[in-house]
LUMDREN-57252 format. One line per field, with one value per residue: z, y, x of N, C-alpha, C in turn. Coordinates in nm, 3 decimals, always signed. Example, Ala and Ser with C-alpha at 12.3 -4.5 7.8 and 13.67 -1.06 7.14 Angstrom:
2
nzz <- c(+0.780  +0.708)
nyy <- c(-0.569  -0.225)
nxx <- c(+1.319  +1.285)
cazz <- c(+0.780  +0.714)
cayy <- c(-0.450  -0.106)
caxx <- c(+1.230  +1.367)
czz <- c(+0.780  +0.787)
cyy <- c(-0.330  +0.003)
cxx <- c(+1.320  +1.290)
This chain:
100
nzz <- c(-0.031  -0.319  -0.586  -0.744  -1.021  -1.068  -1.097  -0.909  -0.623  -0.273  -0.005  +0.333  +0.610  +0.950  +1.060  +1.107  +1.027  +1.179  +1.296  +1.329  +1.553  +1.625  +1.916  +1.932  +1.766  +1.508  +1.155  +0.921  +0.690  +0.347  +0.073  -0.252  -0.548  -0.888  -1.225  -1.444  -1.412  -1.548  -1.488  -1.330  -1.065  -0.770  -0.661  -0.369  -0.245  +0.030  +0.174  +0.434  +0.459  +0.610  +0.720  +0.537  +0.583  +0.500  +0.438  +0.415  +0.078  -0.058  -0.224  -0.397  -0.515  -0.819  -0.738  -0.651  -0.643  -0.702  -0.999  -1.041  -0.817  -0.525  -0.226  +0.061  +0.306  +0.449  +0.630  +0.835  +0.998  +1.171  +1.309  +1.117  +0.808  +0.514  +0.194  -0.059  -0.328  -0.585  -0.802  -1.091  -1.362  -1.639  -1.504  -1.265  -0.949  -0.698  -0.358  -0.047  +0.290  +0.626  +0.918  +1.243)
nyy <- c(-0.356  -0.547  -0.614  -0.930  -0.907  -0.697  -0.438  -0.247  -0.079  -0.070  +0.144  +0.136  +0.331  +0.397  +0.154  -0.081  -0.209  -0.132  -0.268  -0.148  +0.127  +0.335  +0.375  +0.586  +0.775  +0.795  +0.706  +0.431  +0.457  +0.431  +0.456  +0.433  +0.332  +0.339  +0.197  +0.337  +0.598  +0.753  +0.974  +0.878  +0.775  +0.586  +0.289  +0.106  -0.203  -0.400  -0.723  -0.955  -1.237  -1.465  -1.448  -1.335  -1.085  -0.749  -0.434  -0.086  +0.035  +0.239  +0.537  +0.715  +1.025  +1.127  +1.325  +1.383  +1.428  +1.418  +1.215  +0.884  +0.826  +0.749  +0.878  +0.724  +0.614  +0.325  +0.161  -0.108  -0.312  -0.528  -0.734  -0.934  -1.118  -0.938  -0.911  -0.693  -0.539  -0.348  -0.089  +0.105  +0.335  +0.129  -0.087  -0.356  -0.482  -0.720  -0.746  -0.882  -0.796  -0.780  -0.697  -0.584)
nxx <- c(+1.000  +0.922  +0.701  +0.610  +0.622  +0.790  +0.680  +0.620  +0.749  +0.764  +0.830  +0.862  +0.758  +0.714  +0.961  +0.806  +0.481  +0.175  -0.125  -0.465  -0.551  -0.279  -0.081  +0.093  -0.009  +0.079  +0.084  +0.070  +0.300  +0.363  +0.570  +0.503  +0.656  +0.636  +0.658  +0.541  +0.338  +0.147  -0.021  -0.235  -0.458  -0.368  -0.503  -0.570  -0.640  -0.706  -0.687  -0.720  -0.514  -0.566  -0.823  -0.992  -1.093  -1.166  -1.005  -1.092  -1.119  -0.870  -0.758  -0.501  -0.384  -0.206  -0.007  +0.250  +0.607  +0.960  +0.932  +0.784  +0.585  +0.384  +0.292  +0.158  -0.085  -0.153  -0.371  -0.485  -0.741  -0.672  -0.404  -0.167  -0.111  -0.154  -0.295  -0.231  -0.381  -0.280  -0.361  -0.309  -0.307  -0.293  -0.208  -0.163  -0.072  +0.026  +0.095  +0.218  +0.187  +0.303  +0.136  +0.183)
cazz <- c(-0.089  -0.463  -0.630  -0.822  -1.161  -1.072  -1.142  -0.802  -0.504  -0.157  +0.102  +0.452  +0.719  +1.011  +1.030  +1.114  +1.007  +1.297  +1.268  +1.419  +1.592  +1.687  +2.042  +1.915  +1.678  +1.373  +1.060  +0.844  +0.566  +0.243  -0.049  -0.365  -0.667  -1.001  -1.351  -1.527  -1.342  -1.648  -1.424  -1.279  -0.921  -0.722  -0.576  -0.286  -0.185  +0.123  +0.225  +0.524  +0.395  +0.695  +0.756  +0.425  +0.624  +0.410  +0.484  +0.316  -0.042  -0.053  -0.347  -0.379  -0.640  -0.876  -0.717  -0.583  -0.731  -0.843  -1.042  -1.047  -0.682  -0.452  -0.081  +0.106  +0.440  +0.433  +0.762  +0.837  +1.130  +1.260  +1.272  +1.034  +0.670  +0.430  +0.052  -0.116  -0.473  -0.621  -0.942  -1.142  -1.510  -1.686  -1.432  -1.137  -0.881  -0.570  -0.259  +0.086  +0.397  +0.763  +1.013  +1.382)
cayy <- c(-0.473  -0.536  -0.716  -1.038  -0.868  -0.579  -0.320  -0.149  -0.093  +0.000  +0.178  +0.146  +0.421  +0.361  +0.022  -0.187  -0.169  -0.164  -0.276  -0.072  +0.259  +0.335  +0.449  +0.707  +0.867  +0.793  +0.619  +0.341  +0.526  +0.354  +0.530  +0.340  +0.380  +0.257  +0.217  +0.441  +0.644  +0.806  +1.067  +0.808  +0.749  +0.453  +0.229  +0.000  -0.288  -0.490  -0.836  -1.040  -1.367  -1.574  -1.437  -1.270  -0.956  -0.643  -0.297  +0.003  +0.070  +0.376  +0.583  +0.822  +1.100  +1.137  +1.466  +1.395  +1.420  +1.391  +1.077  +0.804  +0.777  +0.781  +0.863  +0.672  +0.563  +0.206  +0.107  -0.224  -0.322  -0.632  -0.782  -1.053  -1.100  -0.874  -0.905  -0.564  -0.531  -0.209  -0.063  +0.239  +0.336  +0.000  -0.186  -0.413  -0.561  -0.776  -0.765  -0.923  -0.723  -0.823  -0.591  -0.631)
caxx <- c(+0.940  +0.896  +0.605  +0.670  +0.640  +0.878  +0.606  +0.604  +0.833  +0.709  +0.924  +0.778  +0.797  +0.843  +1.015  +0.705  +0.342  +0.095  -0.269  -0.553  -0.504  -0.146  -0.077  +0.174  -0.079  +0.136  +0.015  +0.156  +0.332  +0.432  +0.596  +0.496  +0.726  +0.589  +0.731  +0.479  +0.217  +0.052  -0.115  -0.353  -0.463  -0.332  -0.606  -0.515  -0.742  -0.637  -0.764  -0.642  -0.498  -0.615  -0.964  -1.062  -1.145  -1.119  -0.989  -1.154  -1.043  -0.816  -0.694  -0.405  -0.370  -0.072  +0.030  +0.378  +0.723  +0.982  +0.922  +0.663  +0.563  +0.262  +0.299  +0.030  -0.103  -0.237  -0.401  -0.574  -0.803  -0.622  -0.271  -0.156  -0.066  -0.255  -0.266  -0.269  -0.390  -0.254  -0.397  -0.284  -0.304  -0.345  -0.127  -0.207  +0.031  -0.018  +0.202  +0.172  +0.253  +0.274  +0.104  +0.194)
czz <- c(-0.234  -0.499  -0.722  -0.967  -1.177  -1.126  -1.038  -0.686  -0.392  -0.052  +0.225  +0.555  +0.826  +0.980  +1.027  +1.089  +1.125  +1.258  +1.369  +1.449  +1.664  +1.812  +2.029  +1.820  +1.536  +1.282  +0.989  +0.708  +0.472  +0.122  -0.162  -0.485  -0.781  -1.126  -1.434  -1.468  -1.437  -1.588  -1.375  -1.128  -0.893  -0.631  -0.501  -0.217  -0.098  +0.177  +0.314  +0.464  +0.478  +0.723  +0.645  +0.466  +0.534  +0.484  +0.379  +0.198  -0.028  -0.187  -0.316  -0.513  -0.689  -0.861  -0.645  -0.684  -0.648  -0.875  -1.031  -0.910  -0.625  -0.303  -0.033  +0.254  +0.427  +0.570  +0.750  +0.980  +1.225  +1.213  +1.186  +0.897  +0.588  +0.286  -0.002  -0.267  -0.508  -0.769  -0.976  -1.294  -1.559  -1.616  -1.304  -1.080  -0.747  -0.483  -0.128  +0.189  +0.532  +0.849  +1.153  +1.463)
cyy <- c(-0.444  -0.646  -0.816  -1.001  -0.744  -0.455  -0.210  -0.183  -0.015  +0.021  +0.210  +0.239  +0.412  +0.217  -0.089  -0.129  -0.218  -0.163  -0.195  +0.065  +0.250  +0.421  +0.579  +0.808  +0.870  +0.704  +0.532  +0.405  +0.434  +0.445  +0.428  +0.405  +0.284  +0.285  +0.330  +0.480  +0.695  +0.896  +1.000  +0.791  +0.607  +0.405  +0.112  -0.073  -0.389  -0.596  -0.919  -1.180  -1.480  -1.567  -1.379  -1.140  -0.849  -0.512  -0.208  +0.029  +0.214  +0.410  +0.702  +0.891  +1.103  +1.278  +1.483  +1.385  +1.433  +1.244  +1.015  +0.744  +0.825  +0.770  +0.817  +0.637  +0.447  +0.141  -0.009  -0.245  -0.426  -0.681  -0.908  -1.020  -1.044  -0.872  -0.773  -0.575  -0.383  -0.192  +0.082  +0.229  +0.205  -0.116  -0.234  -0.493  -0.608  -0.795  -0.812  -0.852  -0.779  -0.700  -0.650  -0.586)
cxx <- c(+0.909  +0.796  +0.674  +0.696  +0.730  +0.809  +0.604  +0.697  +0.767  +0.816  +0.840  +0.841  +0.690  +0.878  +0.911  +0.566  +0.260  -0.053  -0.347  -0.498  -0.371  -0.148  +0.002  +0.109  -0.026  +0.052  +0.118  +0.182  +0.409  +0.448  +0.602  +0.565  +0.691  +0.671  +0.673  +0.344  +0.109  -0.055  -0.243  -0.343  -0.414  -0.444  -0.543  -0.630  -0.669  -0.732  -0.672  -0.634  -0.557  -0.765  -1.051  -1.130  -1.085  -1.102  -1.055  -1.062  -0.996  -0.753  -0.605  -0.383  -0.225  -0.017  +0.163  +0.492  +0.848  +0.956  +0.785  +0.633  +0.430  +0.293  +0.162  +0.033  -0.201  -0.254  -0.500  -0.625  -0.744  -0.485  -0.277  -0.102  -0.181  -0.207  -0.319  -0.269  -0.382  -0.283  -0.371  -0.271  -0.365  -0.274  -0.196  -0.091  -0.026  +0.105  +0.139  +0.255  +0.212  +0.251  +0.109  +0.075)
């Protein structure tokens, strides 16, 4: 998935995002690739689009390579569409993800 302003790309592992605790013990992994990381942390704020319920704010350090990427685990408490606001350096992007 790519945000509307082409600032960030997210690659999802495994194929589907699952809300709440997963029965297989895995987590929702997303590899975020940005245009310019500038050695800043990535902050991810998630809000459910239908209920305005929020997930805890999570941050990820700029400690991966090669390139401008952040490996992350973004978990939410309930299924549905979630709007994620991603902030790093002086950039902000918004994406919507479906959690089963």
